[in-house]
C-alpha positions as CSV (number, residue, x, y, z in Angstrom):
1,M,17.2,-14.3,9.4
2,N,18.8,-11.1,8.0
3,Q,17.3,-10.2,4.7
4,K,18.1,-6.6,4.8
5,S,20.9,-7.1,2.6
6,L,9.0,-5.0,0.7
7,V,-8.0,13.8,-8.9
8,R,-5.2,15.6,-9.6
9,Q,-3.2,12.8,-8.6
10,A,-5.3,10.7,-6.3
11,G,-5.8,13.8,-4.4
12,H,-9.5,14.1,-4.5
13,V,-12.7,12.0,-4.5
14,L,-15.3,12.9,-7.0
15,T,-18.4,13.3,-4.9
16,F,-22.0,13.5,-6.1
17,R,-25.1,13.4,-3.9
18,K,-27.8,11.0,-5.0
19,F,-27.8,11.3,-8.7
20,A,-29.5,8.9,-11.2
21,R,-29.6,8.6,-15.0
22,K,-27.6,11.7,-15.6
23,G,-25.0,12.1,-18.3
24,Y,-21.5,13.4,-17.7
25,S,-22.6,16.8,-19.1
26,I,-24.5,17.4,-15.8
27,F,-21.1,18.1,-14.1
28,R,-20.7,21.1,-16.3
29,S,-23.9,22.6,-15.1
30,L,-22.8,22.5,-11.5
31,N,-20.6,25.6,-12.0
32,K,-18.2,24.1,-9.5
33,I,-14.9,22.5,-9.7
34,V,-15.3,18.7,-9.7
35,R,-12.2,16.6,-9.0
36,I,-11.9,12.9,-9.7
37,G,-9.3,10.9,-7.8
38,C,-7.5,8.0,-9.4
39,L,-5.0,5.3,-8.6
40,S,-2.1,4.5,-11.0
41,V,1.7,4.6,-11.4
42,S,0.9,8.0,-13.2
43,Y,-2.8,8.2,-12.5
44,L,-4.3,11.3,-14.0
45,L,-4.8,14.7,-12.5
46,F,-7.7,16.2,-14.1
47,A,-10.7,18.6,-13.6
48,I,-13.7,19.3,-15.7
49,P,-13.0,18.9,-19.4
50,S,-13.1,21.9,-21.7
51,N,-16.0,22.6,-24.0
52,A,-14.2,20.8,-26.8
53,Q,-13.8,17.7,-24.5
54,K,-17.4,18.0,-23.5
55,N,-18.6,18.0,-27.1
56,M,-16.5,15.0,-27.8
57,M,-18.0,13.2,-24.8
58,N,-21.5,14.0,-26.0
59,A,-20.7,12.8,-29.5
60,A,-19.5,9.5,-28.1
61,H,-22.2,9.3,-25.5
62,D,-23.9,6.2,-27.1
63,S,-20.7,4.1,-27.0
64,I,-19.3,5.1,-23.7
65,S,-22.3,6.1,-21.6
66,P,-22.0,4.5,-18.1
67,V,-24.9,3.0,-16.1
68,K,-26.0,5.5,-13.5
69,D,-29.0,3.8,-12.0
70,I,-27.3,3.2,-8.6
71,K,-27.5,6.0,-6.2
72,V,-24.2,6.6,-4.4
73,D,-22.7,9.2,-2.2
74,E,-19.3,9.2,-3.9
75,V,-17.6,7.9,-6.9
76,V,-13.9,7.0,-6.8
77,V,-12.1,6.7,-10.1
78,S,-9.6,3.9,-10.0
79,A,-8.1,0.7,-11.3
80,Q,-7.4,1.6,-14.9
81,R,-4.8,3.7,-16.6
82,A,-7.6,6.2,-17.7
83,P,-10.1,7.7,-15.2
84,V,-13.2,5.5,-14.7
85,A,-16.2,5.9,-12.4
86,F,-16.1,3.6,-9.4
87,S,-19.4,2.1,-10.4
88,Q,-17.8,0.9,-13.6
89,V,-14.7,-0.7,-12.1
90,A,-14.7,-4.5,-12.8
91,R,-12.1,-5.1,-10.1
92,V,-12.1,-5.2,-6.3
93,V,-11.1,-1.7,-5.0
94,K,-11.2,-0.9,-1.3
95,V,-11.1,2.7,-0.3
96,I,-10.3,3.7,3.3
97,G,-11.7,7.2,3.7
98,K,-10.8,10.1,6.0
99,E,-13.5,9.3,8.5
100,E,-12.4,5.7,8.9
101,I,-8.8,6.8,9.3
102,Q,-9.6,9.4,12.0
103,T,-11.8,7.1,14.1
104,A,-9.7,3.8,13.9
105,P,-7.8,2.8,17.1
106,V,-4.4,3.0,15.4
107,Q,-1.4,5.2,15.3
108,S,0.1,4.1,11.9
109,I,-0.8,3.2,8.4
110,Q,0.5,-0.3,8.9
111,D,-1.9,-0.9,11.8
112,L,-4.8,0.6,9.8
113,L,-4.3,-1.8,6.9
114,R,-4.6,-4.8,9.3
115,Y,-8.4,-4.2,9.3
116,S,-8.7,-4.4,5.5
117,L,-9.9,-7.2,3.3
118,D,-7.4,-9.9,2.4
119,I,-4.4,-7.9,3.5
120,D,-1.8,-9.7,5.6
121,V,0.0,-7.3,7.9
122,R,3.1,-8.9,9.6
123,Q,5.0,-6.7,12.0
124,R,8.5,-7.2,13.3
125,G,8.4,-3.9,15.1
126,S,5.3,-2.2,16.6
127,L,3.6,0.9,15.4
128,G,5.0,1.0,11.9
129,V,8.6,0.5,12.8
130,Q,8.9,-2.3,10.2
131,T,6.0,-4.1,8.6
132,D,5.5,-6.5,5.7
133,I,2.3,-6.1,3.7
134,S,0.9,-8.8,1.4
135,L,-2.3,-9.2,-0.6
136,R,-4.2,-12.4,-1.4
137,G,-1.6,-14.7,-0.2
138,G,1.3,-13.1,-2.0
139,S,4.6,-12.1,-0.4
140,F,5.6,-8.7,0.9
141,D,7.7,-8.2,-2.3
142,Q,4.7,-8.7,-4.5
143,V,2.7,-5.6,-3.5
144,L,3.3,-2.2,-5.2
145,I,3.2,0.8,-2.8
146,L,2.4,4.2,-4.2
147,L,2.5,7.6,-2.6
148,N,0.1,9.9,-4.5
149,G,0.4,7.6,-7.4
150,I,4.2,7.5,-7.5
151,N,6.0,4.2,-7.1
152,I,8.0,4.1,-3.8
153,N,8.9,0.4,-3.7
154,D,12.4,-0.4,-2.5
155,P,14.6,-2.6,-4.8
156,Q,16.7,-3.9,-2.0
157,T,13.9,-5.5,-0.1
158,G,10.1,-5.1,0.4
159,H,10.9,-4.7,4.2
160,H,11.7,-1.1,3.3
161,S,8.8,-0.3,1.0
162,L,6.6,1.1,3.8
163,N,9.3,3.5,5.1
164,L,6.8,6.3,4.4
165,P,7.8,10.0,5.0
166,V,4.2,11.0,5.7
167,S,2.5,12.0,9.0
168,F,-0.6,9.9,9.7
169,D,-2.6,13.1,10.0
170,A,-1.7,14.1,6.4
171,I,-3.4,11.0,4.9
172,D,-6.7,11.7,3.2
173,R,-7.5,8.2,2.0
174,I,-6.0,4.8,1.0
175,E,-7.0,2.9,-2.2
176,I,-6.3,-0.8,-2.4
177,L,-6.5,-2.6,-5.7
178,E,-6.6,-6.4,-5.3
179,G,-5.2,-8.8,-7.9
180,P,-2.5,-8.7,-10.5
181,S,-2.0,-5.2,-11.9
182,S,1.1,-5.2,-14.0
183,R,-0.7,-4.1,-17.1
184,I,-1.7,-0.9,-15.2
185,Y,1.2,-0.2,-12.9
186,G,4.1,-2.3,-14.3
187,P,6.4,-4.8,-12.6
188,N,5.9,-5.7,-8.9
189,A,2.2,-5.0,-8.8
190,F,2.1,-8.8,-8.7
191,S,-0.8,-9.3,-6.2
192,G,-2.1,-5.8,-6.0
193,A,-1.3,-2.2,-5.3
194,I,-1.8,0.2,-2.4
195,N,-2.0,4.0,-3.1
196,I,-1.6,6.3,-0.1
197,I,-3.1,9.7,-0.8
198,T,-2.4,12.8,1.2
199,G,-4.7,15.6,2.1
200,S,-7.2,17.1,-0.4
201,S,-8.6,20.0,1.6
202,E,-9.0,23.1,-0.5
203,N,-9.2,25.4,2.5
204,S,-6.4,26.4,4.8
205,N,-6.3,24.5,8.1
206,L,-3.9,23.5,10.9
207,K,-4.0,20.3,12.8
208,A,-1.9,19.5,15.9
209,R,-1.8,16.1,17.7
210,I,-0.2,14.8,20.9
211,S,-0.5,11.4,22.4
212,A,1.2,9.2,25.0
213,G,0.8,5.8,26.5
214,Q,2.3,2.7,28.1
215,N,5.9,1.6,27.4
216,G,7.1,5.2,27.2
217,Y,5.1,5.9,24.1
218,F,5.0,9.5,22.9
219,D,3.7,10.9,19.6
220,A,3.5,14.5,18.5
221,G,2.5,15.7,15.0
222,L,1.7,19.0,13.2
223,S,0.2,19.3,9.8
224,G,-1.3,22.1,7.8
225,T,-2.8,23.1,4.5
226,F,-2.1,26.6,3.3
227,A,-4.1,27.7,0.2
228,S,-3.6,31.0,-1.5
229,G,-4.8,31.8,-5.0
230,K,-3.7,29.0,-7.4
231,L,-1.1,27.5,-5.0
232,K,-1.9,25.0,-2.3
233,N,0.7,23.7,0.2
234,L,0.5,20.7,2.6
235,I,3.2,20.4,5.3
236,S,3.4,17.8,8.0
237,Y,5.9,16.6,10.7
238,D,5.6,13.7,13.1
239,H,7.7,12.3,15.9
240,R,7.1,8.9,17.6
241,S,9.1,7.2,20.2
242,S,8.8,4.4,22.7
243,D,10.9,2.5,25.3
244,G,9.7,-0.7,23.8
245,Y,7.2,-3.4,25.1
246,I,10.0,-5.9,25.7
247,K,13.8,-5.6,25.8
248,N,15.4,-4.0,22.6
249,T,12.1,-3.0,21.0
250,D,12.5,0.8,21.6
251,F,12.2,3.2,18.7
252,K,12.4,6.8,17.5
253,L,10.7,7.8,14.2
254,N,10.7,11.2,12.6
255,D,8.7,12.0,9.4
256,A,8.6,15.3,7.4
257,F,6.6,15.8,4.2
258,Y,5.7,18.6,1.8
259,Q,3.2,18.7,-1.1
260,G,2.5,21.7,-3.3
261,K,0.0,22.0,-6.1
262,L,0.0,25.0,-8.5
263,T,-2.8,25.5,-11.0
264,T,-2.0,27.3,-14.2
265,K,-3.5,27.9,-17.6
266,T,-1.3,25.1,-18.9
267,G,-2.3,22.6,-16.3
268,T,-1.6,21.5,-12.7
269,L,1.9,21.1,-11.3
270,D,2.2,18.7,-8.4
271,L,5.4,18.6,-6.2
272,Q,6.0,16.3,-3.2
273,A,9.0,15.6,-1.1
274,G,9.6,13.8,2.2
275,H,12.2,12.4,4.6
276,T,11.9,9.7,7.3
277,D,14.6,8.8,9.9
278,R,13.8,5.8,12.0
279,S,16.1,4.1,14.6
280,F,14.9,1.0,16.5
281,G,15.9,-2.0,18.5
282,A,15.3,-5.1,16.2
283,N,14.9,-7.8,18.8
284,S,15.2,-11.1,16.9
285,F,14.1,-9.5,13.6
286,Y,16.1,-11.8,11.4
287,T,17.3,-14.5,13.8
288,P,16.4,-15.2,17.4
289,A,20.0,-16.4,18.0
290,Y,21.0,-12.7,18.2
291,P,18.2,-10.7,20.0
292,D,20.2,-7.5,20.3
293,Q,19.9,-6.4,16.7
294,Y,19.6,-2.8,15.9
295,E,18.7,-0.8,12.7
296,Q,18.6,2.8,11.4
297,V,16.9,3.6,8.2
298,K,16.8,7.0,6.4
299,T,14.5,7.4,3.4
300,T,14.3,10.5,1.2
301,F,11.7,10.9,-1.6
302,A,10.8,13.6,-4.2
303,S,8.6,13.7,-7.3
304,I,7.2,16.3,-9.7
305,K,4.3,15.8,-12.0
306,M,2.4,17.9,-14.5
307,E,-1.1,17.4,-15.8
308,T,-2.0,19.1,-19.0
309,G,-4.0,18.7,-22.2
310,D,-7.7,18.9,-23.2
311,L,-8.6,16.6,-26.0
312,V,-5.6,14.4,-25.1
313,H,-4.7,14.4,-21.4
314,F,-1.0,14.1,-20.6
315,T,0.6,13.4,-17.2
316,P,4.4,13.3,-17.2
317,S,6.2,12.8,-13.9
318,V,9.8,12.2,-12.6
319,Y,10.8,10.9,-9.2
320,W,13.7,10.0,-7.0
321,R,13.9,7.8,-3.9
322,R,17.0,7.1,-1.7
323,N,17.0,4.6,1.2
324,Q,20.0,4.2,3.5
325,D,20.1,1.4,5.9
326,R,22.5,0.4,8.7
327,F,21.9,-3.0,10.3
328,E,23.7,-4.1,13.4
329,L,23.7,-7.7,14.3
330,F,25.1,-6.7,17.7
331,R,23.8,-3.4,19.1
332,Y,26.4,-3.2,21.8
333,P,30.0,-3.5,20.4
334,E,31.4,-4.6,23.7
335,L,29.2,-7.8,23.6
336,A,30.0,-8.6,20.0
337,P,32.2,-11.7,19.3
338,A,35.6,-11.4,17.7
339,W,34.3,-12.7,14.3
340,Y,31.9,-9.7,14.0
341,T,33.9,-6.9,12.4
342,T,31.4,-4.6,10.8
343,H,27.7,-3.8,10.4
344,N,25.7,-4.1,7.2
345,Y,25.5,-0.9,5.2
346,H,23.2,-0.4,2.2
347,L,22.1,2.5,0.0
348,T,19.6,2.4,-2.8
349,D,18.9,5.1,-5.3
350,V,15.9,4.9,-7.6
351,Y,15.3,7.3,-10.5
352,G,12.2,7.1,-12.5
353,S,10.0,8.9,-15.0
354,N,6.7,8.0,-16.6
355,L,4.1,9.4,-19.0
356,N,0.5,8.6,-19.1
357,A,-2.0,9.9,-21.7
358,W,-5.6,9.2,-22.5
359,F,-8.4,10.5,-24.8
360,V,-12.0,9.8,-25.5
361,S,-13.4,8.9,-28.9
362,R,-16.7,7.4,-30.3
363,F,-15.1,4.0,-29.8
364,G,-14.5,4.4,-26.1
365,K,-11.6,5.6,-23.9
366,T,-8.0,4.9,-24.9
367,A,-4.9,5.2,-22.7
368,F,-1.3,4.8,-23.4
369,G,2.0,5.5,-21.7
370,T,5.5,4.5,-20.7
371,D,7.5,4.1,-17.6
372,F,11.3,4.2,-17.1
373,R,13.0,3.2,-13.8
374,S,16.7,2.9,-12.8
375,E,17.5,0.9,-9.7
376,N,20.9,1.2,-8.0
377,I,22.5,-0.2,-4.9
378,E,25.8,0.3,-3.0
379,S,26.5,-2.0,-0.1
380,N,29.1,-4.0,1.7
381,V,26.9,-7.1,1.4
382,L,24.8,-7.0,-1.7
383,G,25.9,-6.7,-5.3
384,K,29.1,-7.3,-7.4
385,L,32.5,-6.3,-6.1
386,M,33.5,-2.7,-6.9
387,D,36.9,-1.8,-8.3
388,N,37.1,1.2,-5.9
389,P,35.3,1.2,-2.5
390,V,33.1,4.2,-1.7
391,S,32.6,5.8,1.7
392,V,29.4,5.3,3.4
393,P,27.6,8.6,3.9
394,G,27.6,9.7,7.5
395,E,29.5,6.6,8.7
396,S,33.2,7.5,9.2
397,G,35.6,4.8,8.3
398,H,33.1,2.5,6.6
399,F,32.9,1.7,2.9
400,F,30.7,0.2,0.3
401,T,32.5,-2.6,-1.5
402,K,29.7,-3.9,-3.7
403,S,27.2,-2.4,-6.1
404,D,24.7,-3.2,-8.9
405,T,22.4,-1.4,-11.2
406,R,19.5,-2.3,-13.5
407,T,17.2,-0.5,-15.8
408,N,13.5,-1.3,-16.3
409,M,11.2,0.0,-19.1
410,S,7.5,-0.6,-19.6
411,L,5.1,0.4,-22.4
412,F,1.3,0.4,-21.8
413,V,-1.8,0.6,-23.9
414,E,-5.4,0.1,-22.7
415,H,-8.8,0.6,-24.2
416,S,-12.2,0.7,-22.4
417,I,-15.7,0.7,-23.6
418,Y,-19.0,1.4,-21.8
419,W,-22.1,0.3,-23.5
420,H,-25.4,0.4,-21.6
421,R,-25.0,-2.1,-18.8
422,F,-21.8,-3.7,-20.1
423,T,-18.3,-2.5,-19.6
424,A,-15.0,-3.9,-20.8
425,S,-11.4,-2.8,-20.4
426,A,-8.4,-4.6,-22.0
427,G,-4.7,-3.7,-22.1
428,I,-1.2,-5.0,-22.2
429,M,2.2,-4.1,-20.7
430,A,5.4,-4.7,-22.6
431,N,8.4,-4.9,-20.3
432,W,12.2,-4.9,-20.7
433,N,14.8,-5.3,-18.0
434,S,18.5,-5.0,-18.4
435,Q,19.2,-7.9,-16.1
436,L,17.0,-10.3,-18.1
437,G,18.4,-9.9,-21.6
438,T,17.1,-7.9,-24.6
439,K,13.7,-9.6,-25.1
440,W,10.5,-7.7,-24.4
441,K,7.9,-9.6,-22.4
442,I,4.2,-9.1,-22.8
443,F,1.6,-9.1,-20.0
444,P,-2.0,-8.7,-21.0
445,G,-5.2,-8.4,-19.1
446,M,-8.9,-7.8,-19.4
447,D,-11.8,-6.8,-17.1
448,I,-15.5,-7.0,-17.9
449,S,-18.7,-6.3,-16.0
450,Y,-22.5,-6.4,-16.5
451,Q,-25.1,-4.6,-14.5
452,I,-27.7,-7.4,-13.8
453,L,-29.9,-5.3,-11.6
454,N,-29.7,-1.7,-10.4
455,T,-28.2,-3.0,-7.2
456,L,-26.3,-6.0,-8.5
457,K,-23.3,-6.3,-10.9
458,Y,-21.4,-9.3,-12.2
459,Y,-17.7,-8.8,-13.0
460,G,-14.9,-11.0,-14.2
461,S,-11.2,-10.5,-15.1
462,I,-8.1,-12.3,-16.2
463,N,-4.8,-10.6,-15.7
464,S,-1.1,-11.5,-15.8
465,S,1.7,-10.1,-13.6
466,L,5.4,-9.9,-13.1
467,R,7.7,-9.5,-10.1
468,L,11.4,-8.9,-10.4
469,P,13.8,-10.4,-7.7
470,T,15.1,-7.9,-5.2
471,F,18.8,-7.3,-4.7
472,T,18.5,-9.2,-1.4
473,D,17.1,-12.2,-3.3
474,L,20.0,-12.1,-5.8
475,Y,23.0,-11.4,-3.5
476,Y,22.5,-11.9,0.2
477,S,24.8,-14.4,1.7
478,S,25.5,-15.3,5.4
479,P,26.2,-18.5,7.4
480,T,22.5,-19.3,7.3
481,N,21.3,-17.6,4.1
482,K,22.4,-17.8,0.4
483,G,21.1,-15.6,-2.4
484,N,20.8,-16.7,-6.0
485,T,22.0,-14.6,-8.9
486,S,20.2,-17.0,-11.3
487,L,16.7,-16.2,-10.1
488,Q,14.1,-15.6,-12.8
489,P,11.2,-13.2,-12.4
490,E,8.0,-14.4,-10.9
491,K,5.0,-14.7,-13.2
492,A,1.3,-15.3,-12.6
493,V,-2.1,-15.4,-14.3
494,E,-5.1,-14.7,-12.1
495,F,-8.8,-15.4,-13.0
496,E,-11.4,-13.6,-10.9
497,S,-15.2,-13.7,-10.9
498,G,-17.7,-12.2,-8.6
499,F,-20.6,-10.0,-7.8
500,K,-20.8,-6.4,-6.4
501,Y,-23.9,-5.2,-4.7
502,Q,-24.9,-1.7,-3.7
503,F,-28.1,-0.2,-2.4
504,N,-29.1,2.4,0.1
505,G,-26.9,1.9,3.1
506,I,-25.2,-1.4,2.1
507,D,-22.4,-2.1,-0.4
508,G,-19.9,-4.9,-0.8
509,H,-18.9,-7.9,-2.9
510,L,-18.5,-11.6,-3.1
511,A,-15.6,-13.0,-5.2
512,Y,-13.6,-16.1,-6.1
513,F,-10.2,-16.0,-7.7
514,H,-7.5,-18.5,-8.8
515,R,-3.9,-17.5,-9.3
516,N,-1.4,-19.7,-11.1
517,G,2.1,-18.6,-10.2
518,K,5.3,-19.8,-11.8
519,N,9.0,-19.3,-10.8
520,M,7.8,-18.1,-7.4
521,I,10.7,-16.7,-5.4
522,D,11.1,-17.7,-1.7
523,W,13.7,-18.4,0.9
524,V,13.4,-22.1,1.6
525,R,15.3,-25.0,3.1
526,K,15.0,-28.7,2.9
527,P,14.3,-30.7,6.1
528,G,17.5,-31.1,8.1
529,D,19.3,-28.3,6.2
530,N,20.5,-25.2,8.1
531,I,20.8,-23.0,5.0
532,W,18.0,-20.9,3.7
533,N,18.3,-20.6,-0.1
534,A,16.6,-18.1,-2.5
535,M,14.9,-20.3,-5.1
536,N,12.3,-20.2,-7.8
537,I,9.6,-22.5,-6.6
538,T,8.3,-24.3,-9.6
539,E,4.6,-23.5,-9.3
540,L,2.2,-22.1,-6.7
541,N,-1.6,-22.2,-7.1
542,T,-3.7,-19.9,-5.0
543,D,-7.5,-20.1,-4.6
544,G,-9.4,-17.5,-2.7
545,L,-12.9,-16.6,-1.6
546,E,-13.7,-13.2,-0.1
547,F,-16.7,-11.3,1.1
548,S,-17.2,-7.7,2.2
549,A,-20.2,-5.7,3.5
550,K,-20.1,-2.1,4.5
551,I,-23.3,-1.0,6.3
552,N,-24.5,2.4,7.2
553,P,-27.6,1.8,9.4
554,G,-28.6,5.4,9.4
555,R,-29.0,5.4,5.6
556,L,-30.4,1.9,5.6
557,F,-33.3,2.8,7.9
558,N,-33.4,6.5,7.0
559,K,-33.0,7.7,10.6
560,K,-30.3,8.4,13.1
561,L,-29.3,5.3,15.1
562,F,-27.1,4.2,17.9
563,I,-24.8,2.2,15.6
564,Q,-23.2,4.5,13.0
565,S,-21.3,2.0,10.8
566,I,-20.6,-1.8,10.5
567,N,-17.8,-3.2,8.4
568,L,-17.6,-7.0,7.7
569,Y,-14.7,-8.7,5.9
570,W,-14.0,-12.4,5.4
571,S,-11.4,-14.1,3.2
572,H,-10.3,-17.7,2.8
573,L,-7.1,-18.8,0.9
574,N,-5.7,-22.1,-0.1
575,Q,-2.3,-22.6,-1.7
576,N,-1.0,-25.7,-3.5
577,K,2.7,-25.9,-4.3
578,Q,4.4,-28.2,-6.7
579,S,8.1,-28.0,-5.7
580,G,8.9,-30.8,-3.3
581,L,9.0,-30.5,0.5
582,Y,10.5,-27.3,1.7
583,A,10.3,-25.2,4.8
584,S,9.3,-21.7,3.7
585,S,10.0,-18.3,5.1
586,Y,7.3,-16.4,3.2
587,I,5.4,-17.8,0.2
588,L,4.1,-21.0,1.8
589,D,3.5,-19.2,5.1
590,Y,0.2,-17.3,4.5
591,L,-2.9,-16.0,6.1
592,K,-5.4,-18.8,5.4
593,N,-8.5,-17.4,7.1
594,K,-9.3,-13.8,8.1
595,F,-12.4,-12.2,9.6
596,N,-12.7,-8.6,10.5
597,L,-15.6,-6.8,12.2
598,G,-15.6,-3.1,12.7
599,I,-18.4,-1.3,14.6
600,T,-18.7,2.4,15.4
601,H,-21.4,3.4,17.7
602,Q,-22.4,6.4,19.8
603,V,-22.1,6.4,23.6
604,I,-23.6,9.7,24.4
605,K,-23.8,13.0,22.5
606,N,-20.4,13.8,20.9
607,I,-18.9,10.6,22.3
608,S,-18.4,7.5,20.2
609,I,-16.4,4.3,20.2
610,N,-14.9,2.3,17.5
611,W,-14.4,-1.5,17.9
612,Q,-12.2,-3.5,15.6
613,I,-12.2,-7.3,16.0
614,S,-9.8,-9.4,13.8
615,C,-9.7,-13.2,13.7
616,Q,-6.7,-14.6,11.9
617,D,-5.7,-18.2,11.1
618,R,-2.2,-18.6,9.6
619,N,-1.0,-21.5,7.6
620,G,2.6,-22.5,8.2
621,S,5.0,-23.1,11.0
622,Y,8.3,-21.9,12.4
623,T,11.3,-23.6,14.1
624,N,11.1,-22.9,17.9
625,W,14.1,-21.2,19.5
626,D,14.5,-22.2,23.1
627,G,17.0,-19.5,24.0
628,S,20.1,-21.4,23.0
629,K,19.2,-23.6,20.0
630,Y,16.5,-24.3,17.5
631,G,14.1,-27.1,18.4
632,H,10.9,-28.5,16.9
633,Q,8.4,-27.0,14.4
634,I,5.5,-25.1,15.9
635,N,2.3,-24.4,13.9
636,Y,1.0,-20.9,14.0
637,K,-2.0,-20.7,16.3
638,P,-5.2,-18.8,15.4
639,Y,-5.8,-15.7,17.4
640,I,-8.4,-12.9,18.0
641,L,-7.3,-9.3,18.4
642,V,-9.7,-6.6,19.8
643,D,-8.8,-2.9,19.4
644,S,-10.9,0.0,20.5
645,R,-10.9,3.8,20.5
646,L,-13.2,6.0,22.6
647,Y,-13.3,9.5,21.3
648,W,-15.0,12.8,22.2
649,K,-15.3,15.2,19.4
650,K,-16.4,18.8,20.2
651,R,-15.9,21.6,17.8
652,K,-12.1,21.9,17.1
653,V,-10.9,19.4,19.6
654,T,-11.0,15.6,19.7
655,Y,-10.0,13.6,22.8
656,Y,-9.4,9.9,22.5
657,L,-8.5,6.9,24.6
658,E,-7.5,3.7,22.7
659,A,-6.3,0.2,23.5
660,S,-4.7,-2.2,21.1
661,N,-4.8,-5.9,21.8
662,L,-7.4,-5.2,24.5
663,L,-7.6,-8.9,25.5
664,N,-3.8,-9.0,26.0
665,K,-3.5,-12.0,23.6
666,E,-0.1,-13.6,23.0
667,Y,0.5,-14.0,19.3
668,H,3.2,-14.1,16.6
669,D,3.2,-12.6,13.1
670,F,6.7,-14.1,12.5
671,G,8.1,-17.1,14.3
672,N,9.9,-16.4,17.6
673,I,9.1,-12.7,17.5
674,Q,6.7,-11.8,20.3
675,E,4.1,-9.1,19.4
676,P,2.9,-6.5,21.9
677,G,0.3,-7.2,24.5
678,R,-2.3,-4.8,25.7
679,W,-1.1,-1.2,24.9
680,I,-3.1,1.8,26.1
681,K,-2.7,5.3,24.7
682,A,-4.5,8.6,25.0
683,G,-4.3,11.7,22.9
684,I,-5.7,15.1,21.8
685,I,-6.2,16.4,18.3
686,Y,-6.8,20.1,17.7
687,Q,-7.9,21.3,14.2
688,L,-8.2,24.9,13.3
689,N,-9.8,26.1,10.1
690,L,-8.0,29.1,8.8
691,L,-9.1,31.7,6.3
692,P,-10.7,30.1,3.2
693,K,-8.7,29.9,0.0
694,I,-8.3,33.3,-1.7
């Protein structure tokens, strides 16, 4: 089915080593720069406060002093519009750190996310060619993707939201916030948000990587950080290609990225820009009836952000994202039937700006801000008819004949208090969209927590969320699919309650949540009908249980052990719809049970191995295609995937051998699309530390 037509800015982790019962003023005594990373549409870039800020903090100490009994190795500030210590966050936030990224048996962000709690990763193409990401049973259009805190979602379709112009080696960490987050990030953070954060090294370094493997796989990348005085530059380039694991699954991907940070007396200026060009065989991507589909996608992205202010911290930013897509139902023109006269061409331009501000008073921490976003599309398939067709860039003789534009504006306010063992944060988002009339809609939320014991915390939250229909939802039309210009935004309210535990060597959580979704958008069809229609499903209730445990045996037993780390994740979902009997493409097709076990252990000195075992049980079914026609419904079968990486790290060089789908299991993320079997790759990573920052 063709649906073409889903700190300083999070740049640093604030790291303390085994502190207890110390006020924030202790940071000042370190005589070192301390950076606090954060996750937000405009999450703040800030260093140590000035003396005036320090005095204000001391004056307000009694009302906002956090609990600091728990000894931790690092504190990540996240999940609110104003910075907050990780130990105070009354939400589920998963952080995938640098070490996990470097040792995982993966070659792409998309594959890495497969191991994370309650994330459903469904790939049409391998190794990040095209992947749909969903959280807690939501759809791929309901997750907000951010790059260093800047919204990079695509308004055409969520299929394009992970067209990331970033080399895998340039990524420092990934922060995942689970649950509705519209009051923090705005529309489309419906079921959660994922923030991808690029390198935070303060020293100059250079990293080169080359790898190769089965199916003609080749990957070469170069990245480097160059620091001089008050300016730091990050540059990366990556090329990946493969002949494909079956017919028409070949691909070529090229990514280039730059990030520069300039520190001045006024504040910190952060500039980033990137471009990705990916061409790939799209075997059965949107319909198995035409297996020789092909696609080329070009995405360009740029943003600039400034952090300034002492008593009141301001972070204004502006950004632009362009995505150009050419989809070919028939890759080989000589084999196309007479009725096929042109490919699908789409171009989206997104312009945005936002401002976030926060300050501390004796009453707590207050944040406020605004976000403006203009979404525009030109296409020969999606939108309203244009008076004058426009030439498609780079495609001689082809024209855009349709277009649409919409404007979205959001206002935010949030207040947080920290009193002894109790924390609370409440806020609202007011949203206006040009396609939905002139009324502002309000979306509130609140998070609370209480430190029961030094190692155990209770937390609870209630948050509302909003998701706007994509241009594909509104306009796409074909012999088998029909969009709906009357679609209303999706809305939901989610209740969550759970416990977080953390003590020496072990940390994790146990949680239950219930989400009541209304006007849910999905592509559905009635039994016996051949047309998939975009509709607002009346109501969809989702209940979930999840458990996580991250174990460091060396810290737990206070000695060096054979096993270096153990990660356990388990989640269970159940969805209950009230909309009649429909076959569903997305919403009613969800990951019901997921279990992940990750183990890293030493083999001999300098040689270790990482194992990732993922068990998945998907609810739903698909209509079987026998090569000439659709047949009966087939339920998705549970499967177990085993991936592994053996690596030898010595000084500046890391050698690795990895295998994905080690057991060569046959499985399907999407009906009728065969996923890769066993795939072996080997590579070398060379890292050179250059002269330290001047």
